[in-house]
TORTI-990850 format. One record per residue (C-alpha): residue number from 1; residue in three letters; x, y, z. Coordinates in nm, 3 decimals, padded with zeros to 5 digits. Layout:
<recs>
NUM; ALA; X; Y; Z
...
</recs>
This chain:
<recs>
1; MET; -00.233; 03.722; 02.154
2; ASN; 00.027; 03.587; 01.842
3; ASN; -00.111; 03.690; 01.476
4; TYR; -00.245; 03.287; 01.432
5; SER; -00.491; 03.271; 01.789
6; LEU; -00.612; 03.594; 01.654
7; ARG; -00.701; 03.386; 01.284
8; MET; -00.812; 03.161; 01.503
9; ALA; -01.046; 03.353; 01.726
10; ASN; -01.211; 03.514; 01.475
11; ALA; -01.271; 03.181; 01.247
12; GLU; -01.494; 03.053; 01.585
13; GLN; -01.624; 03.376; 01.585
14; ASN; -01.778; 03.367; 01.159
15; LEU; -01.837; 02.954; 01.266
16; SER; -02.073; 03.073; 01.620
17; SER; -02.228; 03.364; 01.399
18; LEU; -02.331; 03.111; 01.158
19; MET; -02.515; 02.919; 01.385
20; GLN; -02.629; 03.167; 01.564
21; ASN; -02.811; 03.237; 01.229
22; LEU; -02.951; 02.919; 01.216
23; SER; -03.133; 03.002; 01.562
24; LEU; -02.922; 02.749; 01.739
25; PHE; -02.842; 02.716; 02.068
26; ASN; -02.433; 02.729; 02.218
27; ASN; -02.367; 02.393; 02.330
28; TYR; -02.452; 02.286; 02.020
29; GLN; -02.164; 02.473; 01.788
30; GLY; -01.812; 02.262; 01.673
31; ASP; -01.516; 02.418; 01.806
32; VAL; -01.257; 02.380; 01.695
33; GLN; -00.940; 02.393; 01.909
34; ASP; -00.591; 02.598; 01.923
35; TYR; -00.299; 02.497; 01.562
36; PRO; -00.238; 02.146; 01.650
37; SER; 00.035; 01.951; 01.547
38; THR; -00.120; 01.762; 01.366
39; SER; -00.454; 01.770; 01.149
40; SER; -00.609; 01.464; 01.245
41; ASN; -00.600; 01.652; 01.609
42; VAL; -00.844; 01.909; 01.491
43; ASN; -01.248; 01.866; 01.725
44; PHE; -01.567; 01.836; 01.565
45; ARG; -01.815; 01.816; 01.839
46; SER; -02.113; 01.641; 01.745
47; TYR; -02.400; 01.774; 01.804
48; SER; -02.728; 01.565; 01.978
49; THR; -03.066; 01.610; 01.929
50; ALA; -03.216; 01.542; 02.305
51; GLN; -03.245; 01.861; 02.329
52; THR; -03.353; 02.017; 02.035
53; PRO; -03.714; 01.990; 02.035
54; GLY; -03.913; 02.035; 01.728
55; VAL; -03.648; 01.989; 01.495
56; TYR; -03.627; 01.641; 01.343
57; PRO; -03.342; 01.431; 01.378
58; ILE; -03.263; 01.368; 01.005
59; THR; -03.261; 01.759; 00.940
60; THR; -03.028; 01.814; 01.305
61; ASN; -02.769; 01.539; 01.151
62; LEU; -02.743; 01.715; 00.806
63; LEU; -02.682; 02.019; 00.953
64; SER; -02.441; 01.865; 01.201
65; VAL; -02.276; 01.778; 00.894
66; ASP; -02.289; 02.087; 00.718
67; PHE; -02.116; 02.267; 01.061
68; SER; -01.871; 02.034; 01.028
69; ASP; -01.795; 02.056; 00.633
70; SER; -01.799; 02.454; 00.703
71; GLY; -01.515; 02.426; 00.964
72; ARG; -01.270; 02.231; 00.797
73; LEU; -01.344; 02.423; 00.531
74; LEU; -01.263; 02.715; 00.734
75; TYR; -01.004; 02.507; 00.972
76; ARG; -00.843; 02.488; 00.564
77; GLN; -00.866; 02.826; 00.477
78; ILE; -00.651; 02.946; 00.785
79; LEU; -00.392; 02.650; 00.752
80; LEU; -00.347; 02.769; 00.345
81; GLN; -00.350; 03.179; 00.425
82; ARG; -00.069; 03.035; 00.659
83; PHE; 00.137; 02.857; 00.378
84; LEU; 00.095; 03.114; 00.162
85; THR; 00.224; 03.364; 00.312
86; ASP; 00.533; 03.213; 00.392
87; LEU; 00.593; 02.945; 00.144
88; TYR; 00.919; 02.759; 00.237
89; ARG; 00.902; 02.820; 00.655
90; ALA; 00.596; 02.597; 00.623
91; ILE; 00.751; 02.326; 00.359
92; PHE; 01.036; 02.336; 00.636
93; ASP; 00.829; 02.308; 00.978
94; SER; 00.862; 01.946; 01.090
95; ALA; 00.568; 01.967; 01.307
96; ASN; 00.370; 02.080; 01.090
97; TYR; 00.429; 01.978; 00.741
98; SER; 00.277; 01.712; 00.734
99; ASP; -00.056; 01.939; 00.736
100; PHE; 00.016; 02.116; 00.428
101; ILE; 00.062; 01.778; 00.237
102; TRP; -00.278; 01.740; 00.416
103; VAL; -00.382; 02.074; 00.241
104; LEU; -00.210; 01.984; -00.060
105; SER; -00.444; 01.693; -00.140
106; ASP; -00.796; 01.830; 00.004
107; SER; -00.695; 02.170; -00.258
108; GLY; -00.777; 02.191; -00.662
109; LYS; -00.641; 02.291; -00.971
110; THR; -00.620; 02.652; -00.847
111; VAL; -00.500; 02.640; -00.535
112; ILE; -00.200; 02.403; -00.680
113; ASP; -00.179; 02.625; -00.989
114; SER; -00.091; 02.921; -00.679
115; VAL; 00.068; 02.707; -00.478
116; LEU; 00.331; 02.632; -00.784
117; LYS; 00.344; 03.039; -00.847
118; LYS; 00.469; 03.176; -00.525
119; MET; 00.757; 02.886; -00.493
120; ALA; 00.839; 03.024; -00.868
121; ALA; 00.883; 03.348; -00.681
122; TYR; 01.167; 03.256; -00.497
123; PRO; 01.509; 03.134; -00.508
124; ASP; 01.543; 02.829; -00.709
125; GLN; 01.829; 02.736; -00.410
126; MET; 01.495; 02.744; -00.149
127; LEU; 01.380; 02.446; -00.403
128; ILE; 01.707; 02.221; -00.394
129; MET; 01.693; 02.287; 00.012
130; ALA; 01.372; 02.175; -00.008
131; SER; 01.392; 01.871; -00.179
132; CYS; 01.713; 01.841; -00.014
133; ASP; 01.509; 01.745; 00.377
134; VAL; 01.383; 01.510; 00.519
135; HIS; 01.064; 01.690; 00.576
136; ALA; 01.044; 01.913; 00.286
137; SER; 01.072; 01.678; -00.009
138; LYS; 00.789; 01.448; 00.127
139; VAL; 00.585; 01.786; 00.044
140; ILE; 00.756; 01.923; -00.299
141; LYS; 00.693; 01.549; -00.381
142; LYS; 00.349; 01.564; -00.304
143; LEU; 00.360; 01.832; -00.486
144; ILE; 00.523; 01.753; -00.795
145; SER; 00.221; 01.414; -00.885
146; LEU; -00.066; 01.669; -00.807
147; GLY; 00.053; 01.961; -01.016
148; LYS; 00.136; 01.690; -01.315
149; LYS; -00.101; 01.887; -01.515
150; SER; -00.071; 02.227; -01.414
151; PRO; 00.108; 02.505; -01.660
152; TYR; 00.347; 02.564; -01.425
153; ILE; 00.518; 02.226; -01.291
154; SER; 00.789; 02.308; -01.578
155; MET; 00.980; 02.498; -01.388
156; ILE; 01.031; 02.181; -01.138
157; PRO; 01.253; 02.013; -01.365
158; LYS; 01.479; 02.309; -01.518
159; ILE; 01.515; 02.404; -01.188
160; PHE; 01.657; 02.019; -01.055
161; ALA; 01.806; 02.023; -01.390
162; SER; 02.048; 02.284; -01.265
163; ARG; 02.152; 02.142; -00.952
164; VAL; 02.129; 01.726; -01.056
165; VAL; 02.393; 01.580; -00.937
166; THR; 02.356; 01.723; -00.621
167; LEU; 01.949; 01.599; -00.589
168; MET; 02.087; 01.273; -00.705
169; ASN; 02.354; 01.171; -00.464
170; ASN; 02.146; 01.296; -00.164
171; GLN; 01.875; 01.079; 00.019
172; HIS; 01.646; 01.254; 00.021
173; GLY; 01.697; 01.427; -00.338
174; ARG; 01.657; 01.155; -00.510
175; HIS; 01.319; 01.029; -00.471
176; VAL; 01.223; 01.398; -00.535
177; VAL; 01.380; 01.306; -00.924
178; GLN; 01.269; 01.028; -00.960
179; GLN; 00.883; 01.178; -00.871
180; CYS; 00.991; 01.416; -01.176
181; PHE; 01.046; 01.111; -01.391
182; THR; 00.782; 00.936; -01.200
183; PHE; 00.459; 01.194; -01.247
184; LEU; 00.549; 01.414; -01.576
185; ASP; 00.549; 01.358; -01.885
186; LYS; 00.918; 01.336; -02.121
187; LEU; 00.881; 01.679; -02.285
188; SER; 00.844; 01.828; -01.934
189; ASN; 01.129; 01.654; -01.777
190; MET; 01.372; 01.700; -02.090
191; PRO; 01.596; 01.919; -01.960
192; LEU; 01.621; 01.769; -01.637
193; SER; 01.715; 01.391; -01.918
194; GLU; 01.963; 01.581; -02.090
195; GLU; 02.180; 01.740; -01.799
196; VAL; 02.144; 01.372; -01.647
197; VAL; 02.285; 01.233; -01.962
198; LYS; 02.622; 01.499; -01.909
199; ARG; 02.635; 01.397; -01.563
200; TRP; 02.565; 01.071; -01.533
201; LEU; 02.937; 00.946; -01.440
202; ASP; 02.956; 01.179; -01.101
203; ILE; 02.611; 01.040; -01.055
204; ALA; 02.720; 00.666; -01.096
205; ASN; 02.947; 00.621; -00.864
206; ASP; 02.789; 00.820; -00.546
207; LYS; 02.596; 00.590; -00.306
208; TYR; 02.248; 00.701; -00.370
209; GLY; 02.311; 00.856; -00.716
210; CYS; 02.354; 00.458; -00.858
211; ILE; 02.037; 00.402; -00.709
212; ALA; 01.888; 00.705; -00.825
213; LEU; 02.082; 00.657; -01.250
214; GLN; 01.971; 00.307; -01.213
215; ASN; 01.589; 00.417; -01.183
216; CYS; 01.576; 00.699; -01.409
217; ILE; 01.784; 00.508; -01.708
218; ASP; 01.368; 00.304; -01.805
219; TYR; 01.197; 00.728; -01.770
220; ILE; 01.462; 00.840; -01.994
221; ASP; 01.331; 00.931; -02.388
222; ASP; 01.403; 00.701; -02.580
223; THR; 01.248; 00.762; -02.939
224; PRO; 01.563; 00.858; -03.200
225; GLN; 01.500; 01.166; -03.426
226; LEU; 01.468; 01.046; -03.744
227; TYR; 01.527; 01.368; -04.017
228; TYR; 01.483; 01.228; -04.401
229; ALA; 01.552; 01.472; -04.702
230; TYR; 01.316; 01.423; -04.993
231; HIS; 01.476; 01.687; -05.231
232; SER; 01.801; 01.463; -05.207
233; GLY; 01.671; 01.097; -05.039
234; SER; 01.945; 01.083; -04.764
235; GLY; 01.804; 01.086; -04.389
236; SER; 01.968; 01.086; -04.085
237; TYR; 01.921; 00.902; -03.756
238; ASN; 01.976; 01.038; -03.421
239; ALA; 02.015; 00.876; -03.092
240; SER; 01.750; 00.974; -02.838
241; LEU; 01.941; 01.017; -02.510
242; GLN; 01.889; 00.700; -02.377
243; GLU; 02.119; 00.567; -02.610
244; HIS; 02.376; 00.801; -02.534
245; LEU; 02.336; 00.746; -02.188
246; LEU; 02.354; 00.373; -02.267
247; VAL; 02.656; 00.383; -02.501
248; ASN; 02.878; 00.604; -02.286
249; ILE; 02.804; 00.336; -01.956
250; SER; 02.879; 00.035; -02.192
251; GLU; 03.249; 00.260; -02.296
252; HIS; 03.357; 00.298; -01.953
253; ALA; 03.269; -00.091; -01.840
254; ALA; 03.599; -00.190; -01.718
255; MET; 03.602; 00.170; -01.479
256; LEU; 03.272; 00.107; -01.364
257; ALA; 03.375; -00.271; -01.277
258; LEU; 03.590; -00.177; -01.034
259; ASP; 03.423; 00.110; -00.890
260; THR; 03.182; 00.009; -00.552
261; TYR; 02.912; 00.210; -00.646
262; GLY; 02.920; 00.199; -01.040
263; ASN; 02.959; -00.160; -01.057
264; PHE; 02.526; -00.179; -00.982
265; ILE; 02.516; 00.064; -01.276
266; LEU; 02.661; -00.124; -01.544
267; GLN; 02.492; -00.445; -01.384
268; ARG; 02.171; -00.256; -01.457
269; VAL; 02.266; -00.226; -01.796
270; ILE; 02.399; -00.601; -01.823
271; ARG; 02.041; -00.684; -01.727
272; MET; 01.823; -00.507; -01.943
273; ASN; 01.979; -00.771; -02.232
274; ILE; 02.084; -00.546; -02.530
275; PRO; 02.337; -00.738; -02.721
276; VAL; 02.486; -00.448; -02.902
277; TYR; 02.552; -00.244; -02.549
278; ASN; 02.670; -00.626; -02.358
279; ILE; 02.902; -00.724; -02.633
280; VAL; 03.081; -00.371; -02.564
281; ILE; 03.091; -00.407; -02.193
282; ALA; 03.234; -00.796; -02.234
283; GLU; 03.490; -00.681; -02.459
284; GLY; 03.571; -00.426; -02.217
285; ILE; 03.609; -00.622; -01.889
286; LYS; 03.745; -00.876; -02.051
287; HIS; 04.088; -00.817; -01.897
288; LEU; 03.944; -00.812; -01.542
289; TYR; 03.723; -01.105; -01.532
290; GLU; 04.015; -01.286; -01.252
291; THR; 03.993; -00.976; -01.083
292; LEU; 03.594; -00.967; -01.058
293; CYS; 03.517; -01.267; -00.923
294; THR; 03.704; -01.259; -00.581
295; ASN; 03.550; -00.954; -00.554
296; LYS; 03.207; -00.857; -00.376
297; SER; 03.046; -00.654; -00.605
298; GLY; 03.253; -00.806; -00.867
299; SER; 03.156; -01.141; -00.787
300; TYR; 02.788; -01.007; -00.875
301; LEU; 02.852; -00.867; -01.208
302; VAL; 03.040; -01.144; -01.358
303; GLU; 02.708; -01.364; -01.255
304; GLN; 02.501; -01.177; -01.417
305; PHE; 02.724; -01.158; -01.715
306; LEU; 02.610; -01.559; -01.726
307; ASN; 02.287; -01.530; -01.787
308; THR; 02.322; -01.357; -02.135
309; PRO; 02.480; -01.508; -02.546
310; PHE; 02.846; -01.426; -02.419
311; ARG; 02.908; -01.598; -02.140
312; SER; 03.127; -01.759; -02.332
313; TYR; 03.384; -01.424; -02.322
314; VAL; 03.397; -01.512; -01.967
315; ALA; 03.422; -01.930; -02.000
316; GLU; 03.749; -01.866; -02.187
317; GLU; 03.902; -01.611; -02.067
318; LEU; 03.909; -01.817; -01.713
319; LEU; 03.989; -02.181; -01.888
320; SER; 04.341; -02.008; -02.000
321; SER; 04.411; -01.844; -01.700
322; SER; 04.665; -01.990; -01.406
323; LYS; 04.407; -01.884; -01.129
324; LEU; 04.105; -02.085; -01.247
325; ILE; 04.177; -02.355; -00.923
326; PRO; 04.231; -02.019; -00.642
327; ILE; 03.893; -01.866; -00.782
328; ALA; 03.724; -02.181; -00.665
329; GLN; 03.815; -02.167; -00.357
330; HIS; 03.745; -01.848; -00.352
331; GLU; 03.495; -01.758; -00.078
332; PHE; 03.251; -01.535; -00.346
333; GLY; 03.482; -01.647; -00.712
334; ASN; 03.239; -02.013; -00.603
335; TYR; 02.980; -01.897; -00.641
336; VAL; 03.060; -01.730; -01.060
337; ILE; 03.229; -02.105; -01.141
338; GLN; 02.900; -02.270; -01.012
339; LYS; 02.683; -02.066; -01.193
340; LEU; 02.952; -02.116; -01.434
341; ILE; 02.916; -02.500; -01.440
342; LYS; 02.526; -02.497; -01.430
343; ARG; 02.440; -02.226; -01.749
344; THR; 02.772; -02.393; -01.969
345; LYS; 02.621; -02.698; -01.953
346; VAL; 02.282; -02.513; -02.052
347; HIS; 02.367; -02.381; -02.337
348; ASP; 02.738; -02.445; -02.499
349; ALA; 02.811; -02.835; -02.402
350; PRO; 03.203; -02.797; -02.546
351; LEU; 03.296; -02.540; -02.327
352; TYR; 03.124; -02.678; -02.005
353; ARG; 03.282; -03.065; -02.123
354; GLU; 03.627; -02.857; -02.108
355; LEU; 03.584; -02.671; -01.744
356; CYS; 03.482; -02.988; -01.604
357; LYS; 03.816; -03.179; -01.731
358; LYS; 03.986; -02.900; -01.634
359; LEU; 03.869; -02.862; -01.269
360; LEU; 03.799; -03.251; -01.189
361; GLN; 04.213; -03.276; -01.250
362; ASP; 04.278; -03.072; -00.926
363; LEU; 03.961; -03.232; -00.709
364; ASP; 04.173; -03.325; -00.423
365; LYS; 04.278; -03.003; -00.430
366; LEU; 03.932; -02.885; -00.460
367; GLN; 03.771; -03.131; -00.198
368; CYS; 04.050; -02.973; 00.038
369; SER; 03.927; -02.553; 00.029
370; VAL; 03.586; -02.501; 00.216
371; TYR; 03.449; -02.309; -00.018
372; GLY; 03.605; -02.543; -00.293
373; ARG; 03.448; -02.794; -00.185
374; LYS; 03.105; -02.660; -00.292
375; VAL; 03.295; -02.677; -00.651
376; ALA; 03.404; -03.023; -00.586
377; ASN; 03.006; -03.134; -00.523
378; LEU; 02.889; -02.995; -00.795
379; LEU; 03.083; -03.146; -00.972
380; LYS; 03.008; -03.476; -00.882
381; TYR; 02.631; -03.449; -00.861
382; GLN; 02.666; -03.334; -01.209
383; GLN; 02.928; -03.630; -01.326
384; LYS; 02.621; -03.854; -01.147
385; GLU; 02.362; -03.695; -01.343
386; ASP; 02.587; -03.677; -01.659
387; GLU; 02.690; -04.009; -01.581
388; ALA; 02.236; -04.121; -01.550
389; ILE; 02.124; -03.975; -01.899
390; GLU; 02.414; -04.120; -02.129
391; GLU; 02.338; -04.406; -01.971
392; LYS; 01.975; -04.310; -02.091
393; ILE; 02.050; -04.307; -02.440
394; ILE; 02.246; -04.571; -02.495
395; GLN; 01.928; -04.778; -02.320
396; LYS; 01.689; -04.642; -02.594
397; LEU; 01.944; -04.641; -02.896
398; GLU; 02.006; -04.976; -02.781
399; GLU; 01.599; -05.036; -02.785
400; GLN; 01.546; -04.874; -03.157
401; SER; 01.813; -05.087; -03.224
402; ARG; 01.671; -05.418; -03.134
403; ALA; 01.338; -05.234; -03.304
404; MET; 01.515; -05.224; -03.601
405; GLN; 01.622; -05.558; -03.645
406; ALA; 01.332; -05.669; -03.546
407; SER; 01.192; -05.502; -03.831
408; CYS; 01.438; -05.591; -04.061
409; SER; 01.413; -05.977; -03.996
410; SER; 01.099; -06.001; -04.041
411; ALA; 01.101; -05.836; -04.372
412; ASN; 01.342; -06.062; -04.476
413; LEU; 01.110; -06.370; -04.370
414; LEU; 00.930; -06.181; -04.551
415; TRP; 01.078; -06.115; -04.878
416; SER; 01.168; -06.509; -04.797
417; MET; 00.768; -06.614; -04.799
418; SER; 00.699; -06.435; -05.120
419; THR; 00.953; -06.605; -05.295
420; LEU; 00.869; -06.910; -05.242
</recs>
């Protein structure tokens, strides 16, 4: 019999003796099965009142609940003792990690603090490895959410800060880092935030890192530091960590725009619609609009930019380009041109008229192309819509003119009658 089976046998004996002390028969004793693969497989026998003469049903039911709870408590204590004996072995156990999550969920502050203190005694590398494991990462995430108010929780962001690129560029590790940003306060996350801002470029150009960085932008400290010297009457302003990150991203716009994954980081900043950063991005990628329009991820980036007040940068660059028609005939470029037509019509009428005029000059070429035909059909539709609007305006002006003429005639008639 191994050590764990011996512990289970002792637990059963303790439960049996407890029931015997309360003068219950053996066939009403709860039975804890051998160690199951999941905590849901624990079988607690139901207690029948049919063979218990002299005991009222309500009393029996209450005792049954007590014994069931006692069995669960013993089982939880056994699991907890096993986990604390060899913490990371339990965390990495793919068959029983869910039991650890169950024990943590059912534990109070004291147990969570004990687990965190035990974890701090191991090398930092063990926590990094666990956070990158498919099963162990779920335990770490649960521990972070439950221990968010523990005084020992701050050691996790500090350890993560030392290997932030490894974690955020990992399929499972990025979720653990996100859990820190979601549940822990900004002060606890400060070492992690500072390291993310320092190493952002290594994270942005990765398949998983670009997703992790997008999710973390809103959680990074956005509080600037203001200092004022009363004796001199002067002050200073230190930008927040979030400002530093956004400035770095916008200044590297050209490089990120051409990167498969960095492109998504740039889109995320553009969607924030902060003019001071978007104008830097607009200037930075001004010479790349032609290239980006014919690239799948690049075309999405340009379309995002058309939703900002700086869409004129795109319109002016494409109008002065000799590749406007090839872009309109392109698999991805046609969507950019269609959106440009729609957005300039609403927000910039002169650019809209100029764009339509240039595209209509080569309408035959557009209609001969599979993708260019989409732009040609949109132009025709917009042209009909514009004509209908102009006709309504003319009709309204004519009605106003007739009304003014009628009022003038009435006034003249009244004046002539008054002079008689």
